[in-house]
N, C-alpha and C positions, 0 to 999 in steps of 0.2 A: 504493499499500500504506499509506503513512503516513497518508493521509486516512481510510482505513478503521480504522486503529488509533485515531486521534483520535476518530472517531465512537463506536467501540466503548468507549472509555474514558469519554467524556462520558455515554454511555447507562448505563454501570454506575453513575456518580455519580448519575444521576437515580433509578435503581432503588434504591440505597442510601438516598437521601434520602426516597423514598416509603416505604420499609420503616421507617425511623426515625419518620416521621410517624405511620404506622399503629400503631406500638408504644406511643405515648403513651396512658396510662390514660384512660378515659372517666368523667366525672362522671355519677352517677346521681341522679335526683331521689327524694326521699322525705319522709315525716312521721314525726317521732319519736313513738313510742307510749309507751315506758317508758324511764327512765333509772335505772341502778343503778350509781353510781360506786363504791359500796363492793365491788362484784363486778367492776368494770372493763367493764361491758356496757351496751349500749343496744339497744332494740328499735325496728326501723324497718319501716314500711310503704313498700316501694320499688317503683319501676319495674324493668323488666328490667335485670339486671346483664350487660351485654354482654360485658365482659372475662372474666367467669366462667361465661358461657353458662347463666344462671339465669333463669327467668321471674320476672315480678313476683310479689311475696308479702310477708308479714310475717316478719321473721327476727330473731334475736338476734345481735348482732355484739360482738366485743371491741372496745376502743378503744385505738389505738396510743399515745396520749399523754393523760395525765389532764387536761391543760389543755383538751382538747377539750370536756370535760364543762360548761365555762362557756358553750359555744354550744348545748348540747343541752338543750332543755326539751320536755316532752311537748306535742304539738300544733304544734311549730315545723316549718316547711317547710325542708329543707336540700338541699344538693347535696353528694355525698360520693363518694370512691373507696374501694372495698373490694377487699382482696387477701387471699390466703391467706398468713398469717404463721405458720410453724411448724404448718402444717395446720389453723389456726383462721382462720375468716373474720373479718377485722379492718378496721375503718374506719381508713384511713391518712391521708386528707385530707379537709378540710371547706371549703365556700365559704360 
């Protein structure tokens, strides 16, 4: 019985680790089309947003941190994470 408990506990640990790994946000590739720092927005032509279950398209996003605008120029290729922040699609991380 103790052996079965040990295997069961180890199996749960593996499942929890796998779940945590799957929960990490996925970076999406895109090309910056337009930048509007005065509005806190950027337009990106992007691949599928896996975490948000959205197909590839061109969209306007809010930017979580104004310092990100230093990395955003029209025509630049980026990798980013987009999340819903207070109901608004927002770029929260850039590579």
